[in-house]
C-alpha positions in Angstrom: 0.0 0.0 0.0 1.3 3.5 -0.9 2.1 5.9 1.9 1.9 9.6 1.5 0.3 12.7 3.1 -2.8 14.0 1.5 -2.7 17.1 3.7 0.7 18.3 4.6 0.8 18.8 8.4 2.0 21.9 10.2 5.0 20.2 11.7 6.5 19.3 8.3 5.9 22.9 7.2 7.7 24.3 10.2 10.7 21.9 9.9 11.1 22.6 6.2 10.2 26.2 6.3 12.5 27.1 3.4 10.0 25.4 1.1 6.7 26.8 -0.1 3.9 24.6 1.0 1.0 27.0 0.8 0.5 30.6 0.0 -1.6 32.3 2.8 -3.8 35.1 1.6 -7.0 37.0 2.5 -8.7 36.6 -0.9 -9.5 32.9 -0.6 -7.1 32.1 -3.4 -5.9 28.6 -4.1 -3.3 27.2 -6.5 -3.8 24.3 -8.9 -0.5 22.7 -10.0 0.1 19.9 -12.5 3.3 17.7 -12.5 5.0 15.5 -15.1 3.8 17.0 -18.5 3.5 18.1 -21.1 1.8 14.8 -22.2 -0.1 14.6 -25.5 -3.9 14.4 -25.1 -3.7 14.6 -21.3 -2.3 18.1 -21.1 -4.4 19.3 -24.0 -7.5 18.1 -22.1 -6.4 19.8 -18.9 -5.8 23.1 -20.9 -9.3 22.8 -22.4 -10.9 22.4 -18.9 -8.9 25.3 -17.5 -9.9 27.5 -20.4 -13.6 26.5 -20.1 -13.5 27.7 -16.5 -11.3 30.7 -17.2 -8.7 29.9 -14.6 -4.9 29.7 -14.6 -2.6 27.1 -13.1 1.1 26.3 -12.7 2.7 23.4 -14.6 5.8 21.7 -13.3 7.2 20.2 -16.5 9.7 17.5 -17.2 12.4 18.6 -19.6 12.3 15.5 -21.8 8.6 15.9 -22.2 9.1 19.6 -23.2 11.7 18.4 -25.8 9.2 15.9 -27.2 6.2 18.1 -27.2 7.3 21.7 -27.9 4.0 22.8 -29.5 2.1 21.6 -26.5 4.5 23.3 -24.1 4.1 26.5 -26.1 0.3 26.2 -25.7 0.6 26.1 -21.9 2.5 29.4 -22.1 0.2 31.0 -24.6 -2.8 30.2 -22.4 -1.2 32.3 -19.6 -0.2 29.5 -17.2 3.1 29.6 -15.3 5.9 27.1 -15.7 8.0 25.3 -13.1 11.0 23.0 -13.5 10.5 19.3 -12.6 14.0 18.1 -13.6 14.8 16.7 -17.1 13.7 13.1 -16.5 12.0 13.0 -13.1 15.0 12.5 -10.9 14.7 11.4 -7.3 16.9 13.8 -5.3 17.5 11.3 -2.5 19.1 8.9 -5.0 21.1 11.5 -6.9 24.3 13.4 -6.2 24.1 17.2 -5.9 26.2 17.5 -9.1 23.9 15.2 -11.1 20.8 16.7 -9.7 21.8 20.3 -10.6 22.8 19.1 -14.1 19.4 17.5 -14.6 17.7 20.6 -13.5 19.8 22.7 -15.8 18.9 20.4 -18.7 15.2 21.1 -18.0 16.0 24.8 -17.7 17.5 24.7 -21.1 14.4 23.1 -22.7 12.2 25.7 -21.0 14.4 28.6 -22.2 14.1 27.5 -25.8 10.5 28.6 -25.7 10.0 30.8 -22.6 11.9 34.0 -22.9 12.3 34.4 -19.1 13.8 31.6 -17.0 11.5 29.8 -14.6 12.8 29.9 -11.0 10.0 27.7 -9.7 11.1 24.2 -8.9 9.3 21.1 -7.6 11.3 18.1 -6.7 9.9 14.8 -8.2 8.3 12.7 -5.4 8.9 15.6 -3.1 12.4 14.1 -2.4 15.3 16.5 -2.2 18.4 16.6 -0.1 19.2 19.6 2.1 22.4 20.3 0.2 20.5 20.3 -3.1 17.8 22.6 -1.7 20.4 25.0 -0.3 22.2 25.3 -3.7 19.0 25.8 -5.6 17.8 28.5 -3.3 21.2 30.2 -3.6 20.6 30.2 -7.4 17.3 32.0 -6.8 14.9 29.1 -7.1 11.7 28.9 -5.1 11.1 25.3 -4.0 7.3 24.7 -4.4 5.9 21.7 -2.5 2.2 21.3 -1.7 -0.5 21.6 0.9 -3.0 19.1 -0.7 -2.1 16.0 -2.7 -4.9 14.7 -4.9 -3.1 11.3 -5.2 -4.5 11.0 -8.8 -1.3 9.0 -9.6 -2.4 6.2 -7.2 -4.2 3.7 -9.4 -5.4 1.8 -6.3 -7.8 4.5 -5.2 -11.1 5.4 -6.8 -11.8 8.6 -8.7 -14.3 9.4 -5.9 -11.6 9.1 -3.3 -9.4 11.3 -5.3 -12.1 14.0 -5.4 -12.6 13.6 -1.6 -8.9 14.1 -1.1 -9.1 17.5 -2.7 -12.4 18.8 -1.4 -11.9 17.8 2.2 -8.4 19.3 2.6 -8.4 22.5 0.5 -8.3 25.7 2.4 -7.5 29.3 1.4 -3.9 29.4 0.3 -3.7 25.6 -0.6 -1.3 24.5 -3.3 -3.0 21.4 -4.8 -1.1 18.8 -6.8 -2.5 17.0 -9.9 -0.6 15.2 -12.6 -1.1 15.6 -16.4 0.2 12.1 -17.0 -1.2 9.0 -18.5 -0.9 7.2 -15.2 -3.1 9.7 -13.4 -5.7 10.3 -16.1 -8.3 7.9 -14.8 -8.6 9.8 -11.6 -7.8 13.2 -13.1 -10.6 13.0 -15.7 -13.2 12.5 -13.0 -11.7 14.7 -10.3 -10.5 17.9 -12.0 -13.7 19.2 -13.5 -15.7 18.4 -10.3 -13.0 19.9 -8.1 -13.0 23.1 -10.0 -16.8 23.4 -10.1 -17.3 22.7 -6.4 -14.4 24.8 -5.2 -15.8 27.7 -7.2 -19.2 27.2 -5.5 -17.4 27.4 -2.2 -16.0 30.8 -3.1 -12.4 29.9 -3.9 -10.5 31.8 -6.5 -7.7 30.3 -8.6 -4.4 31.9 -9.1 -0.9 31.1 -10.5 2.3 30.7 -8.5 4.8 33.4 -9.2 
């Protein structure tokens, strides 16, 4: 059975205070994020849903997927969403030396810079796994390390779409950073959960914003 936190607890946030877990605000804003794309069909579908609801999100992209799908990556940018670095090929920081990790991030940065004029200084470590030394170096380079407050767990194929929706709705608060995945693996849960989450969260008075 997979183990992960759906709602990041306050102790973890205090211990790792140099990371961004949520973005407190007085406007009831929340932040949708999508990891692992761009993925043909899946990302296109996500973009259509976001456009239909006239909301923006933040996409943490894998460098090799940008390289394979430049037109799709360009569409994310053209639609007004923000971009974050998710390494070139989804590297696990705990299993990677600092030199290899930084090189992998730079490869993703290079793919982003081919299309995006300004460099993205938003970074999310794959699996949420990053060493203190890696984090320190990235922050010295100006990166913001964006974690999350709410994990949809759409990637977990052992849970139902209904459970995935529950994960989001029961844990989202003002300032929450919510993680979805625009990947093939997550699509079964994402297809059900994303439209319903947006509609219900709107009804609850939440506004959607991008991470800057």
